[in-house]
Structure formats: structure tokens, C-alpha cells
N, C-alpha and C positions, 0 to 999 in steps of 0.2 A: 694566823697573822696575826698581832698584836700590838699595839702599842706597848714598850718597854716604860715610857715616859710622855711626858705631855709634851707635843711639839713647844721648838722651840719660837717659834713666830704664828702669829695667829691673825685671820682680816681685823681688822679693824671695824670690832661691834658699833660705831659710832661714826663711822663714815657710812653717807648716805650719795648716792647717785644724784650731781647738781640739777635741777632743772632743763638746764640751757641743754646737757650733755644728749647729743644729737648719735644714733647708733644704728641710723639708716646709712648704708653703704651704698644705695640708689633711692632716686627720688624723681617724679613725675617732671618730665620737662616743662616748665612755663611756657618755653614758648613756643610750643606746640601744639596747633588751635585742629578742633575736630574740621574735618573738611565740609564744605555748605554742601545740604543734601544729604549726608552721611546715612541718616536716619531715615528717607524717603525711601532708600533703596529696601527692597521688599528679600525675606529671606526664601521667597519660592515666587517662582515665575510659570504663566502657561508654556504648553509645548511647541515653539512654532513649527517645529516639526511633525506636530499629529496630525494627522487628516482623520474627518468623518469617514465612517467603513460605509461603500458603494448600497450596504443592504441593512443601513440603519432606518430602522423609522422612526417618527417622532411622535408619530400616531401612538403605536405601540409601544415603543423606548422609551419612551420619553425626549424632550430635550438635549440633546447632544451637546457635552460640555467635554472640552479640550483637557486631558491629565494633566497633573503641576509636575515642575523639574526644581530642581536645586536650582537658587539662581548666580551664575558662575560670578557674579559682581560682587554678589551678600558676601562682606567679610566678619560676620561678626558683628557683637560688641566692642565699639570706637572705646579705644586707653591710649591716651597721649602713652610715646616711647618714654624710655627711662635714660637717665644720665649717671655722671656720678656725682654722688651729694660734697659740694665744696664744703660743708657744714662737717661732714664725717671724722669724728673724733675717736671710732672703733668704739671695741666692746669694752662698758663700762665695769673695774674691778678693783675693789676695796682695795686700801695699801695695807704692803704687812706691819704688824708692829708688834714689839716685844710681848708673850707668853707674860702673864704676870705670876703666873702661876708653874711654870716650867720650874722643876730646880733638877740641875744637874744630879748624877750619884757616878763617881769617878771607880766606884767598885763596880758599877754594873754587871761587867762582861770578867769580874774578876774572882772566878764563880770555883775554879781553881787556885790552887796554889801550886803544889806539886803533880804531874801529870806524865806517865810513861806512857800512854797509849792512847792511838787516833784513829779515830771511826772514819771511814769513805762509803757514801750511799750512792751507787751509781752504774748505769749503763755500756755496758761494752761490745763491738762486734765482737771484737775475737779474745777467747779468754784467754790468759795469761799474761795479763801486765801486771808490773809485780809495783810496789814503792814503798820507799825506801828513804833513808837520808830525809827523814820530816823533822821540821825548823816550827817548833811554836814559838813567835815573839812580836814584839809591837814598835819593835823598832827599822824599819825598812833596809836604813844603812847597814845595819848589823845580818838583817837578812841577807844582803846582797850581797858581801865580805865570806859569809858564813859558804855561802852557794859557790862563789869561785875558788872558794879553799876546798872545799869537799866533793862540789856536784857536780862542777865543770872535767874537772880532770877524769872523771869516770865517764863524760857521755860520749867520747873518745870508743874508750874499751866497749862501753855497750853497743854501739852504730856497730863495730867491726862483728860483736858477735850476733848482731841481729844476721846482719849481713851471711855470715859461716852460716848458722841457723836456717838462714832461708834458701843458701843454695843446698844444702845437705836434702833438707825438705824436698823443695827440683827435683832433687838428684834422685830420689827415692818415690817419687811419682812417675820420671820418666820411665825406672826397671820395671816398677809393678806392671805401666803400661805396655813395655815390648814383653812384660813375661805375661799378660793376660792376650796379647796377640796372639804371641806364638802356642799357648792354648789353643787357641781357637784352631788356627789353622791347622793343629796336629791332631786336635777333633775333628776337622775336615777333612782331613785326610784319613781317616779311620773308616768314615760314612766314604767314602769312593772304594775301601777297599772291600767293607762291604756289599755294595753294591755290586762291585767286578765277583764279587764268592757267588752271590747270588743268579746274575746272568750267567757264570760257567755250572752250577748247579743244573740249570732249566737245559743249558743246552746237553749236557747226557744225560738226561732223562729224553728228549727228543730222540738223540743219539739210539738211544736202545732201544725204546718203540722199533 
């Protein structure tokens, strides 16, 4: 895709964000103070539940020291809570101005003066869609009037035709399914008869013996 014309509006290149424009939605709460002694809380502490093993020998094992564990009272680096910024003005955007380089072209899309063909490039789930009564114009009121005159009257008939075709297709499928089941049932009976004939032949052979 590309632009055929220059844009009608552009951002004002001479406009700059004011120095006092505040884009911060949240700021530190100036009333929030760090609790006294907060920085004195260690990250780890000696495990109060640790006990010196009974077989620990200070002479051979060295002086025993209890292991360190994370301090549940430690909350990390202190940061003041955030509050809404009363001076927040939103994200600054340069204002639009008329583009001095824009030149309109009334004939931009008038590439064809007279045409009897319209092409469609589309994807459809079910084949058989038909397009007709196509109007190409640039007047919405005229298009609406022509649609009411030529297209709307056909819609009822087309709907009835579609419903009739759907019923015929459904009936065709129903009959095909019934015929398939009948063939399967007949083939099943033939197999049973063949089995009976085989059993009779075996009985005759046993009688002869």
C-alpha cells in the first residue's frame, strides 16, 4: 500500500512540548516517609532454630556457627508509595495543521470512464455464489434508489429458490442414505446365507462318513 496523495493534515513541525508539560501519571507520595530503622533490618539473620550437632568437635571441626536464613522482616529497598499526579496532563501530541504540500486530485479515481466489467477477489466457504445486478457509482442516494428498484424485488424470489434447492439437496441425501443402508442390510443377509450353506455342506460330509 502507498499514499496516492499527500495527507491533508500533518503534525505541526514548529510545535514543541512545553517545558512544564507533565506526562507522569503516577508520582512518589511526598507525604510517605521511610519508617525509622528501616535500613537497619538485615537481609539475613541467624537461624534461631539451628542447634549445634551433638557430635560437633570444636577442635577438629572448628568453631560452630549457626546457618543464616532469609529475614522475614526484610522488605527490600524502601520506596515511597505512588499516587496520582495532580499535574498530569496526558501524553503530549503535536497539533495538526493543514499540509501546505497537499494538492487534491478530483480525477484520482476516475481511471475508467466507461466499463462493463467488475472483478471480485474473495474467499467463500461454499461454491455457487452468484453476483449480479452490480452498480458502480459515486452517489449513495442513487445507489439506494436503484437497489430498491431492481435488487430488493429479486431478494424474495432468490430466497425461495435457495430454500427449495436446500430441501431438494436434503431429500437427495436422505434417499442416498436409505439406499446405502438397504444395500448394507442385503449384503449382510447374503453373508448369513453363505454361512448357512457352508454349515449344511459340513453336515452332509459328516453324514456320509
